[in-house]
VMD Tcl script that builds the backbone (N, CA, C; Angstrom):
set m [mol new atoms 219]
animate dup $m
set s [atomselect $m all]
$s set {name element resname resid chain x y z} {
  {N N UNK 1 A -19.250 -2.813 16.599}
  {CA C UNK 1 A -18.245 -3.685 16.057}
  {C C UNK 1 A -17.637 -3.070 14.811}
  {N N UNK 2 A -16.354 -2.970 14.746}
  {CA C UNK 2 A -15.670 -2.422 13.570}
  {C C UNK 2 A -15.362 -3.498 12.567}
  {N N UNK 3 A -15.497 -3.154 11.312}
  {CA C UNK 3 A -15.122 -4.064 10.250}
  {C C UNK 3 A -13.896 -3.511 9.517}
  {N N UNK 4 A -12.934 -4.393 9.279}
  {CA C UNK 4 A -11.712 -4.012 8.599}
  {C C UNK 4 A -11.612 -4.759 7.292}
  {N N UNK 5 A -11.225 -4.071 6.268}
  {CA C UNK 5 A -11.049 -4.666 4.925}
  {C C UNK 5 A -9.570 -4.649 4.628}
  {N N UNK 6 A -9.093 -5.651 3.884}
  {CA C UNK 6 A -7.700 -5.758 3.489}
  {C C UNK 6 A -7.567 -5.730 1.969}
  {N N UNK 7 A -6.555 -5.039 1.463}
  {CA C UNK 7 A -6.234 -5.006 0.047}
  {C C UNK 7 A -4.765 -5.282 -0.129}
  {N N UNK 8 A -4.463 -6.031 -1.167}
  {CA C UNK 8 A -3.052 -6.239 -1.526}
  {C C UNK 8 A -2.713 -5.257 -2.646}
  {N N UNK 9 A -1.631 -4.527 -2.437}
  {CA C UNK 9 A -1.162 -3.576 -3.431}
  {C C UNK 9 A 0.339 -3.764 -3.610}
  {N N UNK 10 A 0.869 -3.257 -4.716}
  {CA C UNK 10 A 2.311 -3.294 -4.979}
  {C C UNK 10 A 2.784 -1.876 -5.210}
  {N N UNK 11 A 3.857 -1.525 -4.533}
  {CA C UNK 11 A 4.455 -0.197 -4.676}
  {C C UNK 11 A 5.877 -0.335 -5.233}
  {N N UNK 12 A 6.317 0.676 -5.940}
  {CA C UNK 12 A 7.664 0.677 -6.494}
  {C C UNK 12 A 8.362 2.021 -6.266}
  {N N UNK 13 A 9.683 1.971 -6.255}
  {CA C UNK 13 A 10.488 3.195 -6.098}
  {C C UNK 13 A 11.844 2.956 -6.702}
  {N N UNK 14 A 12.484 3.987 -7.171}
  {CA C UNK 14 A 13.857 3.906 -7.606}
  {C C UNK 14 A 14.806 4.312 -6.507}
  {N N UNK 15 A 14.261 4.659 -5.335}
  {CA C UNK 15 A 15.076 5.167 -4.218}
  {C C UNK 15 A 15.350 4.089 -3.165}
  {N N UNK 16 A 14.255 3.466 -2.639}
  {CA C UNK 16 A 14.425 2.487 -1.546}
  {C C UNK 16 A 13.124 1.729 -1.320}
  {N N UNK 17 A 13.198 0.641 -0.553}
  {CA C UNK 17 A 11.977 -0.082 -0.178}
  {C C UNK 17 A 11.107 0.793 0.702}
  {N N UNK 18 A 11.722 1.546 1.614}
  {CA C UNK 18 A 10.949 2.455 2.480}
  {C C UNK 18 A 10.170 3.455 1.611}
  {N N UNK 19 A 10.846 4.036 0.640}
  {CA C UNK 19 A 10.157 5.007 -0.228}
  {C C UNK 19 A 9.033 4.336 -1.014}
  {N N UNK 20 A 9.225 3.077 -1.432}
  {CA C UNK 20 A 8.153 2.392 -2.146}
  {C C UNK 20 A 6.914 2.206 -1.233}
  {N N UNK 21 A 7.160 1.926 0.024}
  {CA C UNK 21 A 6.048 1.764 0.974}
  {C C UNK 21 A 5.350 3.115 1.184}
  {N N UNK 22 A 6.151 4.164 1.434}
  {CA C UNK 22 A 5.557 5.489 1.673}
  {C C UNK 22 A 4.751 5.978 0.450}
  {N N UNK 23 A 5.288 5.777 -0.737}
  {CA C UNK 23 A 4.597 6.189 -1.940}
  {C C UNK 23 A 3.314 5.413 -2.165}
  {N N UNK 24 A 3.350 4.097 -1.915}
  {CA C UNK 24 A 2.162 3.262 -2.103}
  {C C UNK 24 A 1.044 3.644 -1.138}
  {N N UNK 25 A 1.408 3.846 0.133}
  {CA C UNK 25 A 0.404 4.268 1.133}
  {C C UNK 25 A -0.171 5.655 0.785}
  {N N UNK 26 A 0.702 6.557 0.356}
  {CA C UNK 26 A 0.261 7.877 -0.033}
  {C C UNK 26 A -0.742 7.836 -1.182}
  {N N UNK 27 A -0.437 7.036 -2.208}
  {CA C UNK 27 A -1.359 6.892 -3.335}
  {C C UNK 27 A -2.668 6.239 -2.931}
  {N N UNK 28 A -2.584 5.194 -2.115}
  {CA C UNK 28 A -3.792 4.510 -1.680}
  {C C UNK 28 A -4.697 5.422 -0.876}
  {N N UNK 29 A -4.079 6.303 -0.050}
  {CA C UNK 29 A -4.886 7.189 0.772}
  {C C UNK 29 A -5.680 8.235 -0.039}
  {N N UNK 30 A -5.297 8.409 -1.302}
  {CA C UNK 30 A -6.055 9.348 -2.149}
  {C C UNK 30 A -7.397 8.846 -2.533}
  {N N UNK 31 A -7.581 7.520 -2.534}
  {CA C UNK 31 A -8.865 6.943 -2.960}
  {C C UNK 31 A -9.504 6.036 -1.924}
  {N N UNK 32 A -8.820 5.741 -0.828}
  {CA C UNK 32 A -9.367 4.878 0.227}
  {C C UNK 32 A -9.370 5.639 1.541}
  {N N UNK 33 A -10.540 5.732 2.142}
  {CA C UNK 33 A -10.679 6.404 3.451}
  {C C UNK 33 A -10.381 5.421 4.588}
  {N N UNK 34 A -10.020 5.967 5.704}
  {CA C UNK 34 A -9.869 5.230 6.983}
  {C C UNK 34 A -8.791 4.171 6.960}
  {N N UNK 35 A -7.663 4.434 6.276}
  {CA C UNK 35 A -6.534 3.496 6.307}
  {C C UNK 35 A -6.113 3.314 7.780}
  {N N UNK 36 A -5.825 2.070 8.142}
  {CA C UNK 36 A -5.482 1.801 9.530}
  {C C UNK 36 A -4.171 1.110 9.763}
  {N N UNK 37 A -3.698 0.327 8.755}
  {CA C UNK 37 A -2.396 -0.343 8.931}
  {C C UNK 37 A -1.855 -0.807 7.589}
  {N N UNK 38 A -0.597 -1.127 7.595}
  {CA C UNK 38 A 0.078 -1.681 6.435}
  {C C UNK 38 A 1.019 -2.791 6.899}
  {N N UNK 39 A 1.065 -3.841 6.153}
  {CA C UNK 39 A 1.967 -4.964 6.454}
  {C C UNK 39 A 2.762 -5.278 5.187}
  {N N UNK 40 A 4.078 -5.341 5.329}
  {CA C UNK 40 A 4.926 -5.687 4.156}
  {C C UNK 40 A 4.879 -7.205 4.006}
  {N N UNK 41 A 4.383 -7.638 2.844}
  {CA C UNK 41 A 4.240 -9.049 2.560}
  {C C UNK 41 A 5.536 -9.602 1.909}
  {N N UNK 42 A 6.116 -8.769 0.989}
  {CA C UNK 42 A 7.283 -9.200 0.230}
  {C C UNK 42 A 8.063 -7.990 -0.252}
  {N N UNK 43 A 9.346 -8.155 -0.343}
  {CA C UNK 43 A 10.210 -7.125 -0.912}
  {C C UNK 43 A 11.069 -7.797 -2.001}
  {N N UNK 44 A 11.241 -7.088 -3.099}
  {CA C UNK 44 A 12.101 -7.571 -4.171}
  {C C UNK 44 A 12.676 -6.355 -4.864}
  {N N UNK 45 A 13.581 -6.619 -5.823}
  {CA C UNK 45 A 14.200 -5.530 -6.558}
  {C C UNK 45 A 14.579 -5.981 -7.948}
  {N N UNK 46 A 14.611 -5.040 -8.846}
  {CA C UNK 46 A 15.120 -5.271 -10.208}
  {C C UNK 46 A 16.576 -4.812 -10.251}
  {N N UNK 47 A 17.403 -5.567 -10.915}
  {CA C UNK 47 A 18.818 -5.269 -11.009}
  {C C UNK 47 A 19.219 -5.192 -12.480}
  {N N UNK 48 A 19.955 -4.143 -12.813}
  {CA C UNK 48 A 20.554 -4.027 -14.138}
  {C C UNK 48 A 22.054 -3.877 -13.891}
  {N N UNK 49 A 22.829 -4.762 -14.503}
  {CA C UNK 49 A 24.266 -4.766 -14.240}
  {C C UNK 49 A 24.543 -5.104 -12.790}
  {N N UNK 50 A 25.177 -4.205 -12.089}
  {CA C UNK 50 A 25.460 -4.435 -10.686}
  {C C UNK 50 A 24.695 -3.468 -9.765}
  {N N UNK 51 A 23.583 -2.869 -10.279}
  {CA C UNK 51 A 22.852 -1.888 -9.486}
  {C C UNK 51 A 21.371 -2.191 -9.419}
  {N N UNK 52 A 20.834 -1.935 -8.252}
  {CA C UNK 52 A 19.373 -2.029 -8.104}
  {C C UNK 52 A 18.751 -0.824 -8.783}
  {N N UNK 53 A 17.817 -1.120 -9.693}
  {CA C UNK 53 A 17.188 -0.037 -10.442}
  {C C UNK 53 A 15.763 0.226 -9.969}
  {N N UNK 54 A 15.133 -0.733 -9.302}
  {CA C UNK 54 A 13.765 -0.542 -8.827}
  {C C UNK 54 A 13.541 -1.408 -7.595}
  {N N UNK 55 A 13.001 -0.797 -6.561}
  {CA C UNK 55 A 12.612 -1.502 -5.338}
  {C C UNK 55 A 11.126 -1.763 -5.414}
  {N N UNK 56 A 10.715 -2.987 -5.070}
  {CA C UNK 56 A 9.320 -3.392 -5.201}
  {C C UNK 56 A 8.828 -3.942 -3.860}
  {N N UNK 57 A 7.672 -3.504 -3.429}
  {CA C UNK 57 A 7.097 -4.029 -2.167}
  {C C UNK 57 A 5.651 -4.460 -2.425}
  {N N UNK 58 A 5.327 -5.631 -1.919}
  {CA C UNK 58 A 3.941 -6.100 -1.945}
  {C C UNK 58 A 3.421 -5.841 -0.548}
  {N N UNK 59 A 2.273 -5.126 -0.444}
  {CA C UNK 59 A 1.725 -4.705 0.812}
  {C C UNK 59 A 0.320 -5.203 1.019}
  {N N UNK 60 A -0.010 -5.433 2.267}
  {CA C UNK 60 A -1.390 -5.713 2.693}
  {C C UNK 60 A -1.816 -4.460 3.464}
  {N N UNK 61 A -2.707 -3.656 2.866}
  {CA C UNK 61 A -3.175 -2.465 3.590}
  {C C UNK 61 A -4.561 -2.761 4.138}
  {N N UNK 62 A -4.832 -2.173 5.257}
  {CA C UNK 62 A -6.130 -2.353 5.953}
  {C C UNK 62 A -6.819 -1.011 6.103}
  {N N UNK 63 A -8.122 -1.048 5.998}
  {CA C UNK 63 A -8.916 0.156 6.270}
  {C C UNK 63 A -10.215 -0.266 6.918}
  {N N UNK 64 A -10.745 0.683 7.708}
  {CA C UNK 64 A -11.974 0.442 8.422}
  {C C UNK 64 A -13.173 0.770 7.516}
  {N N UNK 65 A -14.178 -0.057 7.578}
  {CA C UNK 65 A -15.411 0.191 6.839}
  {C C UNK 65 A -16.275 1.141 7.604}
  {N N UNK 66 A -16.860 2.098 6.934}
  {CA C UNK 66 A -17.728 3.087 7.556}
  {C C UNK 66 A -19.200 2.588 7.462}
  {N N UNK 67 A -19.668 2.029 8.549}
  {CA C UNK 67 A -21.030 1.487 8.540}
  {C C UNK 67 A -22.099 2.584 8.679}
  {N N UNK 68 A -21.690 3.787 8.982}
  {CA C UNK 68 A -22.644 4.882 9.118}
  {C C UNK 68 A -22.828 5.673 7.852}
  {N N UNK 69 A -22.044 5.370 6.864}
  {CA C UNK 69 A -22.083 6.107 5.598}
  {C C UNK 69 A -23.417 5.870 4.888}
  {N N UNK 70 A -23.996 6.950 4.348}
  {CA C UNK 70 A -25.239 6.818 3.639}
  {C C UNK 70 A -24.972 6.392 2.209}
  {N N UNK 71 A -25.795 5.460 1.761}
  {CA C UNK 71 A -25.728 5.043 0.349}
  {C C UNK 71 A -26.425 6.046 -0.492}
  {N N UNK 72 A -25.776 6.417 -1.600}
  {CA C UNK 72 A -26.453 7.330 -2.540}
  {C C UNK 72 A -27.019 6.517 -3.691}
  {N N UNK 73 A -28.139 6.943 -4.158}
  {CA C UNK 73 A -28.509 6.301 -5.315}
  {C C UNK 73 A -29.721 5.799 -5.723}
}
mol reanalyze $m
mol bondsrecalc $m
mol representation Tube
mol addrep $m
């Protein structure tokens, strides 16, 4: 039986919502093993004047728990 854990994270980008998602998943993968899926929960943006200056995404990322991993300690 596989166990899946979910984390809520927020990603930002000055380029696009897609870039915010890609950057957030890339950063999460540096410290979390076995990423399995991502779900966009919310998208928003900051505006200055008449331009979007920052794209913001709230994400639900999932990863599989490794039940065979040895505990150290």
